[in-house]
C-alpha positions as CSV (number, residue, x, y, z in Angstrom):
1,M,-35.4,43.3,9.5
2,S,-35.2,40.1,9.7
3,V,-34.8,37.7,7.1
4,T,-36.2,33.4,6.5
5,A,-34.8,30.9,4.9
6,D,-36.4,31.4,1.6
7,S,-35.2,35.0,1.3
8,R,-31.5,34.8,3.1
9,F,-31.5,31.6,0.1
10,R,-32.7,34.7,-2.3
11,L,-30.1,37.3,-0.4
12,A,-27.3,34.7,-0.9
13,A,-28.4,33.3,-4.7
14,L,-29.0,37.5,-5.9
15,V,-25.8,38.5,-4.7
16,A,-23.6,35.0,-6.1
17,L,-26.1,36.1,-9.2
18,G,-24.9,39.7,-9.5
19,V,-21.1,38.9,-8.5
20,V,-21.3,36.2,-11.8
21,V,-22.4,38.6,-13.9
22,V,-20.2,41.6,-13.2
23,D,-17.4,39.1,-13.1
24,Q,-18.2,37.6,-16.0
25,V,-19.1,40.3,-18.6
26,T,-15.2,41.6,-17.0
27,K,-13.7,39.2,-17.8
28,A,-15.0,38.7,-21.7
29,I,-14.5,43.0,-22.1
30,V,-10.9,42.2,-20.7
31,E,-10.6,39.5,-22.5
32,H,-12.0,41.1,-25.7
33,G,-10.4,44.0,-25.2
34,M,-6.8,43.8,-24.5
35,A,-4.1,42.0,-26.1
36,L,-2.9,38.9,-23.8
37,H,0.1,40.9,-20.7
38,E,-0.9,44.2,-22.3
39,T,-1.4,46.6,-19.0
40,I,-3.6,49.8,-18.7
41,P,-2.4,52.0,-16.3
42,L,-5.2,53.4,-13.8
43,L,-2.9,54.8,-11.0
44,P,0.5,54.9,-9.6
45,V,-0.4,51.4,-8.2
46,F,-2.9,49.9,-9.5
47,S,-3.1,48.7,-13.6
48,L,-5.4,47.1,-15.3
49,T,-2.8,43.3,-16.7
50,Y,-4.3,41.1,-18.0
51,V,-3.1,37.8,-17.4
52,R,-3.9,34.4,-17.9
53,N,-3.9,31.9,-14.5
54,S,-4.1,28.5,-14.8
55,G,-3.4,27.3,-10.8
56,A,-5.8,27.9,-7.9
57,A,-4.4,31.6,-6.0
58,F,-1.6,33.2,-6.3
59,G,-0.7,30.4,-9.0
60,I,-0.4,27.5,-6.5
61,F,-0.6,24.3,-8.4
62,G,-0.5,25.7,-11.6
63,A,2.7,23.7,-13.3
64,A,0.4,20.7,-12.3
65,P,-1.2,18.6,-15.9
66,A,-4.3,19.7,-16.8
67,G,-5.9,16.5,-16.3
68,V,-5.3,17.1,-12.4
69,R,-6.2,20.4,-12.1
70,L,-9.4,20.8,-13.3
71,P,-10.8,17.9,-11.4
72,L,-9.1,18.9,-8.4
73,F,-10.3,22.5,-9.0
74,L,-13.8,22.2,-9.6
75,L,-13.9,19.3,-6.8
76,V,-12.6,21.6,-4.4
77,T,-15.5,24.1,-5.6
78,L,-18.0,21.6,-5.4
79,A,-17.1,21.2,-1.5
80,A,-16.8,25.1,-0.5
81,A,-19.7,25.2,-2.4
82,W,-21.7,21.9,-0.1
83,A,-20.0,23.6,3.3
84,L,-21.3,27.7,2.3
85,V,-24.6,26.9,1.8
86,S,-24.1,24.6,4.4
87,M,-22.9,27.3,6.2
88,L,-25.7,29.7,4.4
89,R,-28.7,27.2,6.5
90,R,-27.7,27.5,9.9
91,A,-27.5,31.9,9.5
92,R,-29.3,33.4,11.9
93,A,-32.4,35.3,10.0
94,D,-30.6,38.6,11.9
95,Q,-27.6,38.1,9.7
96,R,-28.4,39.8,5.5
97,I,-24.1,40.9,6.2
98,L,-23.0,37.1,6.6
99,V,-25.8,35.8,4.5
100,A,-24.3,38.0,1.4
101,A,-21.0,37.6,2.5
102,L,-21.8,33.7,1.1
103,G,-23.0,35.2,-1.4
104,G,-20.5,36.8,-2.4
105,I,-17.9,33.7,-1.6
106,L,-20.6,31.1,-3.1
107,G,-21.0,33.4,-6.1
108,G,-16.7,34.2,-7.2
109,A,-16.1,30.3,-6.7
110,A,-19.0,29.7,-9.5
111,G,-17.9,32.6,-11.4
112,N,-14.1,31.1,-11.8
113,A,-15.5,27.6,-12.1
114,I,-16.6,29.0,-15.4
115,C,-13.3,30.6,-17.0
116,R,-12.4,26.7,-15.9
117,L,-15.0,25.1,-17.3
118,R,-14.6,27.1,-20.6
119,Y,-10.4,27.6,-21.0
120,G,-9.8,25.2,-18.0
121,E,-7.6,28.5,-16.4
122,V,-9.3,31.6,-14.9
123,I,-8.7,34.9,-16.5
124,D,-7.6,37.9,-14.5
125,F,-6.3,41.5,-14.8
126,L,-7.1,43.7,-11.4
127,D,-2.8,44.9,-10.2
128,A,-2.5,46.4,-7.8
129,H,1.6,47.2,-7.1
130,W,3.8,49.4,-5.9
131,G,7.0,50.6,-8.4
132,D,7.8,47.0,-9.4
133,L,5.8,44.8,-6.3
134,H,3.6,43.4,-8.3
135,W,0.1,41.7,-6.0
136,P,-1.0,38.5,-7.6
137,A,-3.7,39.9,-10.3
138,F,-7.0,38.8,-9.3
139,N,-10.5,39.5,-10.5
140,V,-13.8,40.4,-9.5
141,A,-14.5,36.8,-8.5
142,D,-11.9,37.0,-6.4
143,S,-12.6,40.1,-5.0
144,A,-15.7,38.8,-3.4
145,I,-14.1,35.7,-2.6
146,S,-11.9,37.9,0.2
147,V,-14.7,40.4,0.4
148,G,-17.2,38.0,1.8
149,V,-14.8,35.8,4.3
150,I,-12.9,39.0,5.7
151,I,-16.9,39.5,6.1
152,V,-17.5,35.7,7.4
153,L,-15.0,36.1,10.0
154,L,-16.0,39.4,11.6
155,V,-18.7,38.3,11.5
156,S,-17.6,34.9,13.3
157,V,-15.0,37.0,15.9
158,R,-18.1,39.0,17.0
159,E,-19.7,36.4,18.3
């Protein structure tokens, strides 16, 4: 099934909106249903752990002053959104998976930007671990960004 320019933007917007809604709803559930730093084990290698991240991925820049951190993150988000929309405009009509992946990345960036604007930090709660070794906690927005980037890279390599 081919996709016109308008339907590319509709598909990307629909995926982005879905990511933002699921991201914000899950963050609200965690914020109102768990105490900060509370952990709920779900599997031997996975828990829900409510944390707040004032930094970027893996806490990078978390110690920077809020007056520097927030404008920097918002600027980076706007630059990324511009680049993603540019990629979306160049996507071919038959690249629905690429279009959806770009929408997922945009939605993830928007979801985390909403948190940064509301709280000055991001709510994270997905905790993958092996014994005492923990991957940094993440959220739905982070997952959408990661999966989207992987798909974009795979599509790029395939072509």
